[in-house]
Residue, then its C-alpha position, 0 to 999 in steps of 0.5 A: x970930095x975924093x977924100x970923103x969918098x975914100x973915107x966912106x969906102x974905108x968905113x964901109x970896108x971896116x964895117x963889113x969886116x967887123x960884121x963878118x967877124x961877128x957873124x963868124x964868131x956867133x957861128x963858132x959859138x953855136x958850133x961849140x955848144x955842148x951836145x946834151x947827149x955827150x958824156x963828159x968826165x963829170x957825168x962819169x964821175x957822177x955815175x961812179x958815185x951814184x950807180x956803180x956798186x962794189x962786187x961784194x954788194x952785187x954778190x950779196x944781192x944775187x945770193x939773197x935773190x937766190x935764197x929769198x926768190x928763186x929757191x922758194x919758187x923753183x919747185x912751184x915752177x917745175x910743177x907749173x910747167x911740168x918740167x923737173x929740170x926747169x930753172x928760171x932765168x937769172x941773167x940776160x946777155x946783150x952784146x955791147x954793139x946792140x946796146x949802143x945801137x939801141x941808145x942811138x935809136x932812142x936818141x934819134x927817134x924817141x923825141x923827149x926821152x929822159x930815161x929808161x924803165x925796166x919791166x920784169x915779165x915772163x915769156x910765153x909758152x910759145x917761145x922757142x928754146x931756153x926763153x920758153x916760160x922763162x923770166x925776162x925783162x923789156x926796156x922802154x924809154x921814159x918821159x915825165x908826166x903827171x899821174x894822179x897828181x904826181x909827176x913820174x917817169x912813164x915808159x912809152x912806145x909808139x904804135x902806128x905813129x901814136x905815143x902809147x904809155x906802157x902802164x896805160x896799155x897794161x891796165x887796158x889789157x888787164x881790164x879786158x882780160x877780166x871781162x868774161x867773153x872778151x877775147x884777150x887778143x882784142x887789145x893786143x891785136x892793136x899793139x902788135x907793131x915792130x916799129x916801137x921802142x921796147x928793147x928785149x930778146x936777149x940771151x937768157x941764162x938759167x942758174x949755172x949757165x953763163x951767170 
C-alpha cells in the first residue's frame, strides 16, 4: 500500500512538473511573438527598394516643380497677396524627435491606423510670420474603407471621441461654403479640437532659405 502511495505521489509530482513546463513554455512563446510595429532588417530592405530615391531623381523633381509650378505661380501669388517679395514654401522642417513622438502617439491612440496620408494646403492670412498665406501640408493616419465601391486608404482624426474622415469633412465644408447665407464657420466650429491626429506646424522655408 505504501508503495502504491509513493508511486501515485511520484506520478503527481511528475505531472505537475510537466504542466509547469508547458505553461512556462507557452508563456515564453507568447512573450517572444514579434511586435507588429517593430521594424526589422527585412522592412528596411523593402524600404530601400521601394521608397528611397537617388539624389539625381530628387534634384530633377525639385527642379521640375520649380519650373512647372512655383515659377508659373510666383507672379500671381505676389499680386494676390500684394507682396512683391512673396516666395511660397518649398520645404518644411521637423526635428527627428517630434516625428518619433508623432509615430508613437499614433501607435498608442489611433487604433487600427494602417498608414499616413499627406494633404497639401495653404495657411490662412491670420498666421504669424513666414507661415502666413504660404503652402503647407498636414498628415493624417489612414484606415481602409469602401467608398463608391472601391477600397481606399482614408485619412481620419477624432473630434470629441468620434472618428471623422478627412474627405467627408472637406466635402461638408465645401458644400456649406457654396450655400449663400450659410456661415463658413458653422462646420468648423464643430471640428476645432486639439485632441486629434492631424500633424502640422513645421518650420516652412521659402526658396533660398534652408532648402
